[in-house]
Structures are given as structure tokens and as C-alpha cells.
C-alpha positions as semicolon CSV with decimal commas, in nm:
position;residue;x (nm);y (nm);z (nm)
1;X;-6,840;1,549;-6,480
2;X;-6,762;1,851;-6,263
3;X;-6,815;2,220;-6,335
4;X;-6,486;2,350;-6,473
5;X;-6,372;2,688;-6,595
6;X;-6,230;2,640;-6,944
7;X;-6,417;2,316;-7,005
8;X;-6,470;2,243;-7,373
9;X;-6,796;2,055;-7,311
10;X;-7,001;2,254;-7,562
11;X;-6,719;2,262;-7,818
12;X;-6,646;1,888;-7,823
13;X;-6,834;1,806;-8,148
14;X;-6,635;2,084;-8,320
15;X;-6,304;1,957;-8,179
16;X;-6,373;1,593;-8,271
17;X;-6,481;1,686;-8,624
18;X;-6,170;1,901;-8,669
19;X;-5,944;1,613;-8,564
20;X;-6,127;1,362;-8,783
21;X;-6,137;1,586;-9,091
22;X;-5,776;1,702;-9,080
23;X;-5,614;1,374;-8,975
24;X;-5,842;1,097;-9,108
25;X;-5,578;0,823;-9,084
26;X;-5,460;0,901;-8,730
27;X;-5,595;0,699;-8,437
28;X;-5,410;0,813;-8,122
29;X;-5,423;1,148;-7,944
30;X;-5,220;1,299;-7,660
31;X;-5,422;1,546;-7,453
32;X;-5,138;1,737;-7,285
33;X;-5,358;1,961;-7,066
34;X;-5,646;1,724;-6,995
35;X;-5,835;1,898;-6,712
36;X;-6,160;1,707;-6,663
37;X;-6,085;1,473;-6,959
38;X;-6,404;1,569;-7,143
39;X;-6,219;1,581;-7,474
40;X;-6,036;1,255;-7,400
41;X;-6,363;1,087;-7,301
42;X;-6,523;1,196;-7,630
43;X;-6,221;1,068;-7,822
44;X;-6,245;0,734;-7,643
45;X;-6,612;0,719;-7,738
46;X;-6,509;0,769;-8,103
47;X;-6,254;0,486;-8,087
48;X;-5,931;0,685;-8,058
49;X;-5,650;0,578;-7,827
50;X;-5,584;0,855;-7,576
51;X;-5,303;0,955;-7,343
52;X;-5,421;1,225;-7,101
53;X;-5,192;1,441;-6,892
54;X;-5,235;1,712;-6,631
55;X;-5,002;1,839;-6,359
56;X;-5,286;1,853;-6,102
57;X;-5,345;1,527;-5,918
58;X;-5,724;1,558;-5,916
59;X;-5,720;1,579;-6,297
60;X;-5,499;1,268;-6,310
61;X;-5,756;1,074;-6,107
62;X;-6,032;1,195;-6,340
63;X;-5,837;1,069;-6,641
64;X;-5,763;0,738;-6,470
65;X;-6,134;0,701;-6,397
66;X;-6,285;0,800;-6,731
67;X;-6,011;0,692;-6,973
68;X;-5,808;0,410;-6,819
69;X;-6,101;0,239;-6,650
70;X;-6,364;0,052;-6,848
71;X;-6,709;-0,037;-6,720
72;X;-6,604;-0,403;-6,718
73;X;-6,309;-0,321;-6,489
74;X;-6,538;-0,236;-6,199
75;X;-6,558;-0,519;-5,945
76;X;-6,886;-0,708;-5,916
77;X;-6,942;-0,558;-5,570
78;X;-6,879;-0,197;-5,677
79;X;-7,243;-0,104;-5,624
80;X;-7,222;-0,243;-5,271
81;X;-6,907;-0,038;-5,208
82;X;-7,088;0,277;-5,316
83;X;-7,383;0,189;-5,091
84;X;-7,150;0,121;-4,796
85;X;-6,980;0,460;-4,838
86;X;-7,313;0,641;-4,875
87;X;-7,435;0,484;-4,551
88;X;-7,137;0,593;-4,342
89;X;-7,244;0,834;-4,065
90;X;-7,108;1,184;-4,107
91;X;-6,813;1,284;-3,891
92;X;-6,673;1,638;-3,894
93;X;-6,300;1,661;-3,956
94;X;-6,056;1,863;-4,171
95;X;-6,293;1,911;-4,465
96;X;-6,591;2,026;-4,257
97;X;-6,388;2,258;-4,038
98;X;-6,215;2,432;-4,326
99;X;-6,455;2,427;-4,621
100;X;-6,791;2,440;-4,438
101;X;-6,719;2,649;-4,126
102;X;-6,403;2,855;-4,181
103;X;-6,526;2,893;-4,540
104;X;-6,876;2,814;-4,669
105;X;-6,829;2,613;-4,986
106;X;-7,048;2,326;-4,858
107;X;-7,317;2,288;-4,595
108;X;-7,168;2,137;-4,277
109;X;-7,397;1,832;-4,292
110;X;-7,255;1,748;-4,632
111;X;-6,904;1,831;-4,516
112;X;-6,940;1,569;-4,243
113;X;-7,040;1,311;-4,506
114;X;-6,745;1,407;-4,726
115;X;-6,507;1,367;-4,431
116;X;-6,649;1,024;-4,347
117;X;-6,651;0,896;-4,706
118;X;-6,301;1,024;-4,780
119;X;-6,168;0,843;-4,472
120;X;-6,368;0,535;-4,568
121;X;-6,218;0,520;-4,918
122;X;-5,870;0,492;-4,771
123;X;-5,968;0,191;-4,558
124;X;-6,085;-0,015;-4,856
125;X;-5,869;-0,300;-4,986
126;X;-5,910;-0,224;-5,357
127;X;-5,704;-0,174;-5,671
128;X;-5,565;0,180;-5,699
129;X;-5,742;0,237;-6,029
130;X;-6,075;0,157;-5,862
131;X;-5,980;0,395;-5,580
132;X;-5,951;0,667;-5,844
133;X;-6,306;0,591;-5,958
134;X;-6,431;0,630;-5,601
135;X;-6,242;0,956;-5,554
136;X;-6,394;1,091;-5,873
137;X;-6,738;0,978;-5,759
138;X;-6,683;1,175;-5,437
139;X;-6,563;1,486;-5,623
140;X;-6,867;1,474;-5,850
141;X;-7,103;1,422;-5,556
142;X;-6,951;1,724;-5,377
143;X;-6,964;1,932;-5,696
144;X;-7,340;1,870;-5,724
145;X;-7,408;2,027;-5,382
146;X;-7,150;2,307;-5,362
147;X;-7,233;2,673;-5,298
148;X;-7,018;2,846;-5,560
149;X;-7,057;2,994;-5,907
150;X;-6,825;2,727;-6,047
151;X;-6,481;2,805;-5,909
152;X;-6,334;2,774;-5,559
153;X;-6,191;3,124;-5,531
154;X;-6,504;3,236;-5,343
155;X;-6,836;3,104;-5,214
156;X;-7,185;3,246;-5,239
157;X;-7,301;3,491;-4,972
158;X;-7,603;3,270;-4,895
159;X;-7,640;2,894;-4,939
160;X;-7,720;2,785;-5,294
161;X;-8,041;2,576;-5,299
162;X;-7,840;2,270;-5,407
163;X;-7,619;2,303;-5,096
164;X;-7,909;2,170;-4,886
165;X;-7,943;1,853;-5,095
166;X;-7,791;1,536;-4,947
167;X;-7,450;1,431;-5,077
168;X;-7,482;1,098;-5,260
169;X;-7,218;0,899;-5,445
170;X;-7,310;0,757;-5,784
171;X;-7,140;0,499;-6,002
172;X;-6,963;0,697;-6,279
173;X;-7,082;0,622;-6,631
174;X;-6,776;0,463;-6,788
175;X;-6,713;0,358;-7,146
176;X;-6,583;0,029;-7,275
177;X;-6,262;0,050;-7,477
178;X;-6,291;-0,050;-7,841
179;X;-6,070;-0,326;-7,974
180;X;-5,712;-0,222;-8,044
181;X;-5,724;0,100;-7,840
182;X;-5,523;0,197;-7,534
183;X;-5,557;0,461;-7,262
184;X;-5,309;0,619;-7,025
185;X;-5,329;0,882;-6,752
186;X;-5,022;1,088;-6,661
187;X;-4,950;1,350;-6,396
188;X;-4,654;1,534;-6,546
189;X;-4,543;1,884;-6,631
190;X;-4,661;1,956;-6,985
191;X;-4,306;1,985;-7,120
192;X;-4,216;1,643;-6,980
193;X;-4,540;1,490;-7,106
194;X;-4,470;1,622;-7,456
195;X;-4,137;1,436;-7,456
196;X;-4,263;1,109;-7,312
197;X;-4,598;1,050;-7,479
198;X;-4,597;0,898;-7,827
199;X;-4,904;0,969;-8,040
200;X;-5,034;1,048;-8,387
201;X;-5,191;1,381;-8,287
202;X;-5,127;1,625;-8,004
203;X;-5,427;1,817;-7,870
204;X;-5,324;2,122;-7,666
205;X;-5,560;2,330;-7,453
206;X;-5,315;2,525;-7,235
207;X;-5,404;2,776;-6,965
208;X;-5,404;3,111;-7,142
209;X;-5,419;3,371;-6,864
210;X;-5,315;3,432;-6,503
211;X;-5,588;3,218;-6,345
212;X;-5,443;2,896;-6,204
213;X;-5,647;2,576;-6,211
214;X;-5,473;2,471;-5,888
215;X;-5,619;2,782;-5,720
216;X;-5,957;2,761;-5,892
217;X;-6,005;2,396;-5,784
218;X;-5,785;2,371;-5,477
219;X;-6,051;2,179;-5,281
220;X;-6,047;1,890;-5,529
221;X;-5,667;1,876;-5,505
222;X;-5,688;1,855;-5,125
223;X;-5,969;1,601;-5,139
224;X;-5,774;1,352;-5,351
225;X;-5,445;1,409;-5,167
226;X;-5,608;1,400;-4,823
227;X;-5,291;1,566;-4,694
228;X;-5,433;1,829;-4,453
229;X;-5,225;2,113;-4,598
230;X;-5,167;2,451;-4,443
231;X;-5,438;2,685;-4,572
232;X;-5,466;3,058;-4,616
233;X;-5,714;3,332;-4,698
234;X;-6,091;3,358;-4,700
235;X;-6,116;3,073;-4,952
236;X;-5,895;2,844;-4,740
237;X;-5,665;2,771;-5,032
238;X;-5,372;2,534;-5,011
239;X;-5,050;2,714;-4,927
240;X;-4,886;2,555;-5,232
241;X;-5,123;2,759;-5,451
242;X;-4,879;3,045;-5,381
243;X;-4,572;2,851;-5,491
244;X;-4,684;2,576;-5,733
245;X;-4,729;2,789;-6,042
246;X;-4,757;2,696;-6,406
247;X;-4,544;2,895;-6,649
248;X;-4,855;2,906;-6,867
249;X;-5,016;3,138;-6,610
250;X;-4,735;3,391;-6,660
251;X;-4,754;3,636;-6,948
252;X;-4,373;3,677;-6,970
253;X;-4,321;3,298;-6,971
254;X;-4,619;3,186;-7,179
255;X;-4,472;3,211;-7,528
256;X;-4,145;3,032;-7,447
257;X;-4,330;2,762;-7,249
258;X;-4,567;2,688;-7,536
259;X;-4,277;2,681;-7,781
260;X;-4,092;2,434;-7,559
261;X;-4,393;2,201;-7,544
262;X;-4,443;2,223;-7,920
263;X;-4,075;2,154;-7,984
264;X;-4,077;1,849;-7,756
265;X;-4,382;1,682;-7,908
266;X;-4,334;1,342;-8,071
267;X;-4,569;1,446;-8,352
268;X;-4,613;1,743;-8,581
269;X;-4,986;1,689;-8,618
270;X;-5,122;1,944;-8,375
271;X;-5,461;2,084;-8,276
272;X;-5,439;2,382;-8,041
273;X;-5,738;2,529;-7,861
274;X;-5,707;2,893;-7,758
275;X;-5,911;3,204;-7,679
276;X;-5,904;3,570;-7,777
277;X;-5,867;3,639;-7,403
278;X;-5,524;3,475;-7,400
279;X;-5,182;3,621;-7,334
280;X;-5,086;3,630;-7,703
281;X;-5,276;3,726;-8,016
282;X;-5,408;3,515;-8,302
283;X;-5,129;3,631;-8,533
284;X;-4,867;3,553;-8,268
285;X;-5,008;3,202;-8,223
286;X;-5,005;3,144;-8,598
287;X;-4,646;3,266;-8,628
288;X;-4,540;3,033;-8,347
289;X;-4,718;2,731;-8,493
290;X;-4,591;2,795;-8,846
291;X;-4,249;2,669;-8,735
292;X;-4,399;2,319;-8,722
293;X;-4,609;2,301;-9,036
294;X;-4,892;2,450;-9,236
295;X;-5,135;2,634;-9,007
296;X;-5,509;2,677;-9,051
297;X;-5,763;2,803;-8,800
298;X;-6,131;2,815;-8,722
299;X;-6,320;3,026;-8,471
300;X;-6,650;3,018;-8,286
301;X;-6,833;3,275;-8,074
302;X;-6,868;3,146;-7,719
303;X;-7,040;3,259;-7,398
304;X;-6,798;3,345;-7,118
305;X;-6,810;3,156;-6,788
306;X;-7,082;3,237;-6,535
307;X;-6,852;3,435;-6,304
308;X;-6,776;3,680;-6,584
309;X;-7,149;3,729;-6,640
310;X;-7,222;3,790;-6,271
311;X;-6,942;4,044;-6,230
312;X;-6,672;4,105;-5,973
313;X;-6,747;4,154;-5,603
314;X;-6,523;4,253;-5,315
315;X;-6,500;4,065;-4,983
316;X;-6,791;4,267;-4,843
317;X;-7,017;4,148;-5,124
318;X;-7,023;4,481;-5,308
319;X;-7,000;4,482;-5,685
320;X;-6,683;4,646;-5,812
321;X;-6,587;4,729;-6,169
322;X;-6,784;4,675;-6,487
323;X;-6,842;4,365;-6,697
324;X;-6,633;4,413;-7,010
325;X;-6,794;4,154;-7,235
326;X;-7,019;3,848;-7,216
327;X;-6,882;3,649;-7,509
328;X;-6,540;3,565;-7,649
329;X;-6,394;3,388;-7,949
330;X;-6,259;3,036;-7,922
331;X;-6,006;2,928;-8,185
332;X;-5,890;2,590;-8,308
333;X;-5,553;2,595;-8,482
334;X;-5,452;2,294;-8,690
335;X;-5,090;2,223;-8,783
336;X;-5,028;1,981;-9,069
337;X;-4,662;1,878;-9,109
338;X;-4,510;1,982;-9,440
């Protein structure tokens, strides 16, 4: 799966054990802010039914690939489809011009392959769920050869060594659903998803500061949409990054937005993942959650993302400011209905 700021990859065993220990008789989970679906994928592996939701379209395709699609759903000729797309000759177009020349996120030779493969995917007569798998394969292939420190707000001054490697699609490693389980992918606002999705347990991992996932991963959004949006700035971000904002990225709106999601949930069994770098404090979170049941919490010391370790640089490549800290605390809050 792709590099992703806020990914819970290293915390998944802790999250799964917390869910299993606190709710031993529950078998379905709604992941309201699914991101790369790492948590949902791990839950599927453990035999839980999962409904994943995210308001970004690229995250929806990831969930449709890794949760809704089983290995047995892939057509018999899927390997040949991957080979066909890998063999397409590169052809520079929107992606190359904007993300390899106007900006330098990818080497132009790989940009040409991305342009050709993305166009090729749209010509295929395939089921839309299988198209999602191919789009995710392309995102993952591009992620392996990018020239960033993990987010698409800026690119490295010089090419990363991996940027010179050839872009190659792979068949994603999918799971097979266990008997009696079900999987859904949604692309809804979190408040709407909370109302619509029925589940035993709600797992919430909301954005907790001003950094928007739409801005951090705007290239993946454009790649799946293939909509040639108007772009702006050195990073060639989508213009809608300026207008399509989550209330969870706003300090004044965060508390009321989280309360609205919690109030709309179809369950009172809740696991909330949060950080000490968030908009509100541990005691404020606990006070908010206590309206819905008995609250307990756990914490773990966690290394901050690579960009925080490197430091902050201006557009001329000069380091500005000081690194405040290299580690933070991640919390898991559990709400048991009373």
C-alpha cells in the first residue's frame, strides 16, 4: 500500500487487539475515515465484516480494491491485462507535463508511462470494481518511484534514487472473504456515512489538524478522476484543494464536527484513534466521548512522520524554523455503551 501521512500501519496489531478485547462478540466494523484501508484490510484478514468510508475518491478506490474485491473476483486474464498495460509505450500528456516538468514529483520517463497506462485503463471493457483494482495498482506503482518525502506538498530538490526505477504495475495482493462476512466501500462525508452505515463497532481515525489529505495526496485524486483540473502553485495542486475542505481540518469546527459524527452513529461501541498533536486535548476528547458511554484509553509513544524529522524548508531549499519534537503520543479511546 502507498506511503500515507497518518497511516496506522505500525499500530494495527494494537488496534485489532483493542477491538477484539473490548468487543469480543462484535463482528462488523465501520471505518468512517478509512484512508488507505490498512485497518480495514487487517480487520478483513481477522474475519470481521467491514464498511470503509472516505470523502476522497482515491481512498474509495483503495477500499473497493482491498476490501470489496476478493482474489477470486479477478478475471482469469487479469495477469495479461497487467502485462498489456505495462507494455504500452509511454506518451507524455497531462500527468507528465504537470507532475514531471512543471513540478518534479516523478521522472518524465515514468510520467509518460503513467499517462499511457491511465489512458489505457479507461479503454478496457471491464467491471468497474476491477477498474478500481487497476487504478490502485497504478497508484502503488507511481508511489514506488516518486521523488517526495511521503506527501505531495513538495518534491525533493534532486531526484530520489527510486525515481529512476522503471514504473511497473503489479497485481495487488488481495484477501479472500471469510464465510458470512461482507465488505462495502463508500465515498461520503463522514457525518453522512455515520448515519447510513450499520455496524457493531465504529472505528474513527479523523484528521486532527489543519493538514488536508486532499492537499497532501492531490496527485492520487487527479489520477483516479482523470479530470484534468485547473492547477495552482509550485506543487501543481488541484484548484479544489482551496475550496473542498473538511471541517475536521478546522480548529473552530473540529469539536462540533466530531460530536455530530458520534451522535449520528448507529452504534455506541466506539474506538477512536487520536494524537496529542490534535486540535483538542485528551481530557476534552474524554469529556466528549463520555456522553456516549464509559470511556477508557490507552496510549503509545510513536515516531513522527519523516517530514517532521527532516524539518521545514522554504521554496529556495533553505531550512527554516526548528524541529520541535521527533515523537508523539497516539491514543486509542474505547467507548462501551452503558
